[in-house]
N, C-alpha and C positions, 0 to 999 in steps of 0.2 A: 823807168819812165817817170817824168817829173809829175808832181802833184797838180800843177796847173794844166798839164796835158790831159790827165785823168779827169779833171773837172770839165774840161771842154768836151771830152768824150761823153761824159754823163749828160751834159746839157744837150749835145747833139742827139743823143739817144732819146731824150724826152721829146725834143722837137720832132724827131723822126716818128715817134709813136703818135704824137698828136696829128701829124700830117697823114699818116697811114689810116688812122681812125676817122679823121674828119674829111679829108679831101678824096682819098682813094676809096673810102668806105670799106676797107679791108676789115674783116671781123676782128674784134678786140683780142680774141684768143690767138689768132695767127699773128697779129701785129705785135703783141707782147713777146711771143716766142721769137719772132724775127729780130726785133730790137735787142732782145737779150743776147742772141747769137752775135749780132753785129757789135754790141758793146764789148762782149768777151773777146772777140777777135781783135777789135781796134785797141783794146787795152793791153794787148800783147800776151794773152793767155795761150798756152799750148792748145792746139785744136782738140786734143783728147780731153783736156781739162774742161774745155768749154762744154763738151757733150756731157761730161760727168756732172758739171754744175747744173745743167738743164735737168738731168735725171734726178739728182738729189733735191733740187728745188721743187720739182713737180711731185716727187714721191713724198717728201717731207710735209708738203702742204696738204696734198690730197689724203694722206693717211688719216688726218683729222677731219678736214672740211668735207670730204665726200661722204663720210659716215653721218655727220651731224646734219648737213644740208639734205641728204637723201632721206633720212628718217623724218626730219622736219617737214619735208615736202609731202610725204605719205600721210603724216599726221594731219597736215593742213587740208589735204584733198578729202580725207574722210569727213572733216568738219564741214567742208564746202558742200559735198554731195548729200550729206544728211540733213542739211538745213540748219545747222548749228549757228551759223552767222545770222540768219534771219531771226532765230529764236532770241539771241542776245539783243538784237536791235528792237524787236517787238516788245520784249519784256521791259527793257530800259525806257523806251519811249512811253510805254504804258505807265510805268512807275513815276516818271518825271512829269508826264502830261505834255500836251502840245505846246504850252507856253514855254517849257524848258526843254523842248525836244532837241535843241542845239547841243545841250550838255549830254543828253542821252546818246546822240549820234557820235559826239567826240569820244565818249567813253567806249562806245561800241567799236569804233575804229581802232582805238588804243588796244583793246583786248583781242579783237579779231586778227589784227596784223601780226600777233605773236606767231601763230602757226600758218597763216594764209598769206600768200604773196600780195603785195600792195594792189596791183592792177586787178587781180581776181577778186579781192575783197571789195574793191570799189564797184566793179561790175555787178557783183551779187547784191550789194546794198543800195545801189543808186535808185532802184524802183521805190524804195521807202522814202528817199529824198523827193522823188517826183510826186509821190502820193501826198506827202505833207505840204509841198508847195502848191499843189492843185487844190487841196482842201482849204488852206489858209489864205491863198492868194499872194503869198510872199515870194520874193525872189528865190530862185533855186540856190543861190549862193548863201542864203541865210541858213539853210540846212546842209548844203553841200560842202561848204568850207570847213565846218567843224568835223564832218565825217572824214574829209580828206586829211585834215590836220592830225586826227587821231591815228589814221592809217599810216601817214608819212612819218610821224614821230617814232612809232614802234618799229616800222620797217627800217628806219635808219639807226635806232639807238639800242634796241633790246633783242638779244639772242633768244631763240635760235634763228632769227632772220639772217639771210646770207651775208649782208654787208658787215655788221659787227663781228660775225663769226670769222669772216675772212681776215679782217684787220687784227682781231685778237690772236688768231693763230700766227699771223705773220710777225707780230711784234712780241709774242709770248705772254699775252695777258690772260689772267684767269677769268673765265666766263662769269663767275659769281660777282666779281667786282664790276664787270661790264654791265651786268643786269642791274646791280644796285645803283650805279651811277647813271645808267640809262633811264631808270625809273625816276630818279631824283631830277635829272635834267629834262626828262620827257614830259612830266606832269605840267610844270609851268609853261613849257613850249606849246603843249596841246591847248592849254587854256588861252594863252595870248593869241596864238595863230588860229585857233578854232572859234569858240563862241564869241570872244571879244572882237577879233578882227572880222569874223563872219557877220556879226551884227552891223558893224561899221560899213563894210563893203557892199552889203545888201541894200543899204540906203542909197549908195552911189550908182550901183549897176543893177537894174531890174532884169532878171532873166526868166523867161517862161520855158516850159518843156519844149525842146526843138520839135518841129513838125515831122522831121525825118526819123525820130525815135519812136519805135513801136512800144508805147507804154501800156502796160496792163496793170490794173490794180493788184496789189499784193494780196494773195489769198491767205487771210489770217485764220481760216478755219482748218487748214490742213494740219495733220499731226506732225509736230516737230519734237525733237529731243528736248528734255527739260533744261531750264536755265541753269539749275544747280549742277547738273551733270556736265554741261558744256564748260561752265566756269571752273569746275573741279579738274576736268581733263586738261585745260589750258594751264592751270596753276601747278599741276603736279611736277612737270620738269623744271619750272622756274624755282619752286620751293626746294626741290632736291638739290639743284645746283647751288643755290644760295646757302643751304644748310652745309654743304661741302666746304664752301669758302669760309663761312663763319666758324665752322668747327676747327679749321686750321689756325684761326686767330685765337679762339677761346680755349681750346683743349691742347694738352701736351702731346707731342709725337709719341706714338706707341699706345695711346689711350684706345681702348677697344671701341668706344663709341665713335671716336674720330675716324678710326680705320673703317668702320662700317659706313659712316656718312661719306667718307672719301670715295668709297666704292659706289654706293648708291647715287651719290651726287655727281659722279663723272658724267659729262654730257652723253657719252655712248649709252650708259646704263639708264640714265634718267629719261632720255628720249626713246629708247627701246621700250621701256615700261609704258610710257605715255602712248606710243604708237600701237603697241599690242592692245592696250585698253580701248583705244578708239576703234580698232578692228572689231573688238567684241561688242562694246556698248553702242557704237554708232554704225556697226556693220551687221554682224550675224544676228544680234538680238533685235535688230530693226528690220529683219526680213531679207537681208542680202545673203546670197549663197556665198560659200567660201571662194568659189571661182570668180564671182562678181567683186568681192573684196580684193582678191588678187589682181584683177584687171584694173580696179581703181588705183591701187598702189603702184602698179606698173606705169600707168598713164601719168601719175604724179611725178615720175622721174624724168619725163621729157623736158619740161622747162628747167628742172633742177640741174640737168646735165650741162646746160650751157653755162650756168652760174659756176658750177664746180670747175669746169675747164678754164674759164677766165680767171678764177681765183688761183688755180694751179699755175697758170702762166704768170700771174703776179708773183707767186712764190719763186718761179724760175728767175724772173727779173731781179728780185731781191738777192737770190743766191749768187747770181752772176756779179752783181754789184759788190757783194762781200768778197767772193773768191778772186775777183780781178784786182782788188785793192782800191777800186773806185769808192767803195763804201767808207773805208777808213778816211780817205781824203775828204769826202763829203761830210763825214761826221766831225772831223777836226775843223772844217770851214764853218759849219753850223754852230759848233761849240764856241767859236770866236764871235758869234753874233750876240748882240746885247739882248736879243729876244729869247724868252724861255722856250724850252722844247715844246711845251703845249701850244704856244702861239705859232711856232714854226709849223707844227703838224697841221694846225687849222688852216694856215695860209697856203701851204703846199696843196692841200686837198681842194681848197677854194679855187686856186688858179687852174688846176687841172679840170675841175668840174665845169667852170665857166667856159674853158676852152673847148672841151670835147663832149660835154653833156652827160656822159654815163657816170652815175654815182658809183657803181661797182669799180669801174676802171680808175676813177679818181681816188677811191679808197685804197685799192691795192697798190697803186703807184705811190701815193703818199706814204703808205706803210713801208714800202720797200726803201724809199729815200730817207725816212726818218729813223729806221732801225739802227744804223751805225751810230747815230748820235745818242740814242737811248742806251746802247751798250757802252759807249765812251763815258757817259755821265752816270752809269750804273743805276739807271732808273728801273725799279722793279716793283713787284707787289701791286698794291692798290693804285699807285701812281700810273701804272700801265693802263689800268682801266679808264682813268681820266683821259689819257692820250687817245684811246680808241674812240671815245665820245667826241673828243675835239676833232679828230679826223672825220668822223661821221657827220659832225656839224658842218664842217667845211665842204663836205661832199653833198650837202643838202641845199645850201644857199643858191640864190640866183638861177634857179631852173628857167631855161628859156627855150628858144625854138630848136635847139639841138638835143633836147631831152624828150624821150618818148612819152613821159608822164605829162608834159605840157600839152601834147596833142590829144592824149586820152581825155583830159579834162576839157579841152577846147571843143572836142566833138560831142561829148556827152552833155555838156551844158550849153551847146550852141553859141559859144562866144566867138568874137573876132579876136585877132592876135593882140590888139591893144588891150582889150578887156581881160584877156587871159594873163597878160603881163601884170595888169593892175590887181588881179585877184590871186591866181595860182602862184605866180612868181614872188609876189610880196609875202604870201603865206609861207612858202618854202624858206624865204629869207628870214622871216621872223623865227621860224623853228630853228634854223641853223644858228642864228645870232643868240637866241635865248639859251639854247643848249650849250653853246660855247661859254656864254657868260656864267652859267651855273658851274660848269666843271672848272673854269678858270678860278672862280672864287674858292671852290673846294681845294684847288691845287695850292693856293696860298698857305694852306695849313698842312698839306701833305708833301708837296715837292720841295 
């Protein structure tokens, strides 16, 4: 089959995926599987090989992603039910003071979103935003945008959140590099999209607590876990994974310290340690029975299951593209482009994101499409970490009415669609563009 025909099949597959997700509202998991099957058959693969590609793509992806996302979800759920998120917010707001509460909320969101899903973190912490706005008379956006920016940055850029985990696995990037570049890109993104933009937009749009929201003052007297404990628990997996990556750079292979750090810093081990510690220090030692801790952990896997399956289906799509030969042709075509791989990765993710709304779907689709080019150009090591953040940046920009996050903010802040576009959409776009600008500049020295 000619290269041009295979390209047409790939393009038709992407349009079919967008149609199924956007117009027919077919679930992304089923849509990705169906399109993968259709692309494999249309590309002339033997039917048995199509099934084998589906199985290999799903198994190869979930072997890593299911463990990491599952452990991360349980870790985050314990932080949520114990009041750890509120402790971080209350302590930081107290230290910064009301005048600089914007910065405290941005930092809180940045830290909390490491183990806690974006929407859960927002719902837990929005009463603090309400309380500050009511006390000071400022627009909700003055405090809300920094919190949202902190949550959104980490949710998109820093593992073990599902998006970067999925992309890192699909393109073969080490999580240590992803964490490092995610932090480097995330800090300026949070500052510009959070406190800086929040201060500006709050002057343009004054928002009070919506009448339909049942707002109760945050009870600051209730016993919460200590700030140092929460910060330590969240830091443990990040530090271990980073130590693993840095040891591979600084120490020779076979070195006993490197071997130990490689084991301890593998995401499976690092997150297992962190999760067990949360079960103990935020669970049984705070009065929860073992049965209650088990129930909390089980409940955490419900939302994680959807993300795991969608990511697995993204792995199937990538595998079918490779096994059918479509990937090679796509890689050669993109290699002929004057644009660097990091720019192509960002643009592909952006187009899919704007078209269908889901950041996860845009991430796994972009990763599947860009992988052949990365292999063709032999892009490895730290450079793959930059590609992950470029894809995550593209999957963040221009959130609008087809994104569930858009409506979450719209409802909790009582905004109309126009003002949600002016605030939330612009904030997301600042995050994506700033994050991409940072990794693109770094790529000039690495790629």
